[in-house]
C-alpha positions in Angstrom: 0.1 -9.0 -31.8 -0.7 -7.7 -28.4 1.1 -4.8 -26.8 2.7 -5.1 -23.4 2.5 -2.7 -20.5 5.8 -1.2 -21.7 4.3 -0.4 -25.1 6.3 -3.0 -27.0 5.3 -6.5 -28.1 3.7 -8.8 -25.5 6.4 -11.3 -24.6 6.5 -14.9 -23.6 7.9 -13.9 -20.2 5.0 -11.6 -19.6 2.6 -14.3 -20.5 4.4 -16.7 -18.2 4.2 -14.3 -15.3 0.5 -13.9 -15.9 -0.1 -17.6 -15.9 2.0 -18.1 -12.7 0.0 -15.3 -11.0 -3.3 -16.9 -12.1 -2.2 -20.3 -10.8 -1.2 -18.8 -7.4 -4.5 -17.0 -7.2 -6.4 -20.3 -7.9 -4.4 -22.0 -5.2 -5.3 -19.2 -2.8 -9.0 -19.8 -3.5 -8.8 -23.3 -2.0 -10.7 -23.7 1.2 -8.4 -26.2 2.9 -5.2 -24.0 3.1 -3.1 -23.9 6.2 -2.4 -20.4 7.5 1.3 -20.9 6.6 0.5 -21.9 3.0 -1.9 -19.0 2.6 0.7 -16.5 3.8 3.3 -18.0 1.4 0.9 -17.7 -1.5 0.1 -14.1 -0.6 3.8 -13.2 -0.4 4.5 -14.8 -3.8 1.5 -13.1 -5.4 2.7 -9.7 -4.1 6.2 -10.4 -5.4 5.0 -11.3 -8.9 2.6 -8.4 -9.0 5.5 -6.1 -8.1 7.6 -7.7 -10.8 4.8 -7.1 -13.3 4.3 -3.5 -12.2 0.8 -4.1 -10.9 1.3 -2.8 -7.4 
């Protein structure tokens, strides 16, 4: 079993957060994003990274 950033077991919620973050980063890589959508994605990525303790 994997260890989480807190030293305990790697939880389903941590996995879910990682998958959400990866999905948002993939959306951000799209070439046809409007400036508003790009800004929204960046804000959501920053929020999740803060939640995960990555900032």
